[in-house]
C-alpha positions in Angstrom: -27.7 13.5 -16.6 -26.4 11.7 -13.6 -23.5 10.3 -12.9 -22.3 7.3 -12.1 -20.2 6.9 -8.9 -19.7 3.5 -8.7 -16.8 1.5 -10.1 -17.1 -0.7 -13.0 -14.8 -3.5 -11.0 -15.2 -4.2 -7.5 -11.8 -4.6 -5.5 -12.9 -8.9 -5.3 -13.2 -9.0 -8.8 -10.0 -7.0 -9.6 -8.3 -9.7 -6.7 -10.0 -12.5 -8.0 -8.4 -11.5 -11.9 -5.4 -11.0 -10.2 -5.0 -14.5 -8.4 -6.0 -16.2 -11.7 -3.2 -14.5 -13.9 -0.9 -15.3 -11.0 -1.9 -18.9 -11.2 -1.6 -19.3 -15.3 1.4 -17.8 -15.0 2.7 -20.0 -12.5 1.6 -22.9 -14.5 3.3 -21.4 -17.5 6.4 -21.2 -15.8 6.3 -24.7 -14.6 5.7 -25.9 -18.1 8.7 -23.8 -19.6 11.3 -25.0 -17.1 10.3 -28.5 -17.8 11.0 -27.8 -21.1 13.8 -26.1 -20.8 15.3 -28.7 -18.4 14.4 -31.4 -21.3 16.1 -29.6 -23.9 18.7 -27.3 -23.0 19.4 -28.8 -19.3 19.1 -27.9 -15.9 20.8 -24.2 -16.2 18.1 -23.5 -18.4 15.3 -25.0 -16.5 16.4 -22.8 -13.4 16.6 -20.0 -15.5 12.9 -20.0 -16.6 12.2 -20.2 -13.1 14.6 -17.3 -12.2 12.9 -15.2 -14.6 9.6 -16.1 -13.6 10.5 -14.9 -10.0 11.8 -11.8 -11.9 8.3 -11.4 -13.3 6.5 -12.1 -10.4 8.3 -9.4 -8.4 8.0 -7.0 -11.4 4.1 -7.9 -11.0 4.1 -7.4 -7.2 6.1 -4.2 -7.2 4.1 -2.7 -9.9 0.7 -3.7 -8.1 1.9 -1.8 -4.8 2.9 1.3 -6.9 -0.3 1.3 -8.9 -2.3 1.0 -5.7 -0.4 4.0 -3.6 -1.3 6.2 -6.7 -5.1 5.3 -6.3 -5.2 5.1 -2.6 -3.4 8.8 -2.2 -4.0 11.1 -5.1 -1.5 13.7 -3.8 1.3 11.2 -3.9 0.2 10.4 -7.5 2.1 14.1 -8.6 5.1 13.5 -7.0 8.1 13.0 -9.1 9.6 10.1 -6.5 6.5 7.7 -7.3 7.2 8.2 -11.0 11.0 7.8 -10.6 9.8 4.4 -8.2 7.7 3.4 -11.2 10.9 3.2 -13.6 13.3 2.3 -11.4 12.0 -1.2 -11.0 12.9 -1.4 -14.7 15.9 -0.7 -14.2 16.8 -3.0 -11.5 15.2 -5.8 -13.5 17.5 -4.8 -15.9 20.4 -4.7 -13.7 19.2 -8.3 -12.7 19.6 -9.8 -16.0 22.5 -7.9 -17.2 24.7 -9.0 -14.3 23.1 -12.6 -15.1 24.0 -12.2 -18.5 27.8 -10.9 -17.8 28.7 -13.3 -15.6 27.0 -16.3 -17.7 24.9 -17.0 -13.9 21.9 -18.7 -16.1 21.2 -18.5 -19.7 19.9 -15.0 -20.4 17.6 -16.2 -23.2 16.0 -18.7 -20.7 15.6 -15.9 -17.7 13.8 -13.4 -20.6 11.4 -16.3 -21.3 10.2 -16.8 -17.9 9.9 -12.7 -17.4 7.5 -13.3 -20.4 5.7 -15.8 -18.2 3.3 -12.8 -17.0 2.5 -11.2 -20.5 1.7 -14.7 -21.8 -0.9 -15.0 -18.8 -2.1 -12.0 -19.4 -2.8 -13.0 -23.0 -4.4 -16.2 -22.1 -6.4 -14.6 -19.2 -7.7 -12.0 -22.5 -8.6 -14.9 -24.4 -10.3 -16.6 -22.2 -12.2 -13.5 -20.9 -13.2 -12.9 -24.6 -14.4 -16.1 -25.3 -16.6 -16.7 -22.3 -18.4 -13.2 -22.6 -19.1 -14.1 -26.5 -20.9 -17.5 -25.5 
């Protein structure tokens, strides 16, 4: 039996899917920020925007960490890479804690903005499921 050495997806497909998810995320953040602004005030709208910015930064950090593992397998075995991977959660958690501690913005709105990436991934997944089943 022969082995397949070709990847299931190309770099261009991965970049395209990533771009679509980020665009969906941007739309979700804008929609949630407007809803927060209308129903809970400007602090809530700004909180969603800050949470969305944190979600985007988290995604970029995760993307660069993952690419570093895939490009150089030797670095994938180091504990430093694992610490960098987990450290981003501590950084984002510290920022959210600081926002809550000093009451800078409504923490609920910031967390809603952070959730925009998860919502975007689910929506893109549903879109892909229904697109391929037709």
